[in-house]
C-alpha positions as CSV (number, residue, x, y, z in Angstrom):
1,M,40.1,81.1,65.6
2,N,43.1,80.5,67.8
3,P,46.7,81.4,66.6
4,T,47.7,77.7,66.2
5,A,44.7,77.1,63.8
6,V,45.7,80.1,61.8
7,I,49.2,78.7,61.4
8,Y,47.8,75.3,60.2
9,V,45.4,77.0,57.7
10,L,48.3,79.0,56.3
11,T,50.5,75.9,56.1
12,A,47.7,74.0,54.3
13,A,47.3,76.9,51.8
14,A,51.1,76.9,51.2
15,I,51.2,73.2,50.7
16,F,48.3,73.3,48.3
17,G,49.8,76.3,46.4
18,I,53.2,74.5,46.0
19,G,51.3,71.5,44.6
20,L,49.3,73.6,42.3
21,Y,52.4,75.4,41.0
22,G,54.1,72.0,40.4
23,L,51.1,70.7,38.6
24,L,51.0,73.6,36.2
25,V,54.7,73.8,35.6
26,S,55.7,70.1,35.2
27,R,55.1,68.1,32.1
28,Q,56.2,64.7,33.4
29,I,53.3,62.5,34.5
30,L,55.0,61.2,37.7
31,R,55.8,64.7,38.9
32,Q,52.2,65.7,38.2
33,L,51.0,62.7,40.2
34,L,53.2,63.7,43.1
35,T,52.0,67.3,43.1
36,I,48.3,66.1,43.1
37,N,49.1,64.1,46.2
38,L,50.7,67.1,47.7
39,M,47.6,69.2,47.0
40,G,45.5,66.4,48.7
41,G,47.8,66.6,51.8
42,G,47.1,70.3,52.0
43,I,43.4,69.8,51.8
44,F,43.5,67.0,54.4
45,L,45.4,69.4,56.8
46,L,42.8,72.1,56.2
47,L,39.9,69.7,56.9
48,I,41.5,68.5,60.1
49,T,42.2,72.0,61.2
50,L,38.7,73.3,60.5
51,G,37.2,70.2,62.1
52,G,38.9,70.7,65.4
53,G,36.6,72.0,68.1
54,A,38.0,75.3,69.5
55,E,35.4,75.4,72.2
56,G,35.2,71.7,73.0
57,P,36.4,68.2,71.9
58,P,37.3,67.7,68.2
59,D,34.6,66.5,65.9
60,P,35.3,62.9,64.8
61,V,33.4,63.3,61.5
62,P,36.0,65.3,59.7
63,Q,38.7,63.0,61.0
64,A,36.9,60.0,59.6
65,M,36.4,61.8,56.3
66,V,40.1,62.6,56.1
67,L,41.1,59.0,57.0
68,T,38.8,57.7,54.2
69,G,40.3,60.3,51.8
70,I,43.8,59.1,52.6
71,V,42.9,55.5,51.8
72,I,41.2,56.5,48.6
73,A,44.2,58.7,47.6
74,V,46.6,55.8,48.2
75,S,44.6,53.4,46.0
76,A,44.2,56.1,43.3
77,T,47.9,56.7,43.4
78,A,48.7,53.0,43.0
79,F,46.3,52.8,40.0
80,A,47.8,55.9,38.4
81,L,51.3,54.5,38.8
82,A,50.2,51.3,37.1
83,L,48.8,53.4,34.2
84,L,52.0,55.4,34.1
85,L,54.1,52.2,33.7
86,R,51.8,51.0,30.9
87,W,52.0,54.5,29.3
88,Q,55.8,54.4,29.4
89,E,55.8,51.0,27.8
90,L,53.5,52.1,25.0
91,S,55.0,55.5,24.3
92,G,58.6,55.3,25.6
93,S,58.1,58.7,27.3
94,S,56.9,60.0,30.6
95,E,55.8,63.4,29.3
96,V,52.3,64.5,28.4
97,D,51.8,65.3,24.7
98,G,48.5,65.1,22.8
99,D,50.0,63.7,19.6
100,A,52.0,61.2,21.6
101,V,48.8,59.9,23.2
102,T,47.1,59.4,19.9
103,D,50.1,57.7,18.4
104,A,50.6,55.4,21.4
105,V,46.9,54.3,21.5
106,T,46.9,53.8,17.7
107,D,50.0,51.6,17.9
108,A,48.6,49.6,20.8
109,L,45.4,49.0,18.9
110,D,47.3,47.9,15.8
111,D,49.4,45.5,17.9
112,D,46.4,43.8,19.3
113,E,45.0,43.0,15.8
């Protein structure tokens, strides 16, 4: 493995580690969503780095997989943001709490009846 690839692998590991730390520490849903996206960016960087051909031309399959993963990540993020807006309307909070989830769902079901 050439020295440039080692730098990219270490950078990908650092990005993933920062995202994992943020996911474990933060209790706000939006911050957790952002850290999940950061972890995905680290994984994408790792896949592109490992998919590059050191002896020849780069392999297009990992590049296509990463491009597909980026598209899926963007659509999943948009869906999660829509759910977050709905959650904030129901609960009035953007933090994760088990009791708050139960109360918000119960209130929403009671409003529909």
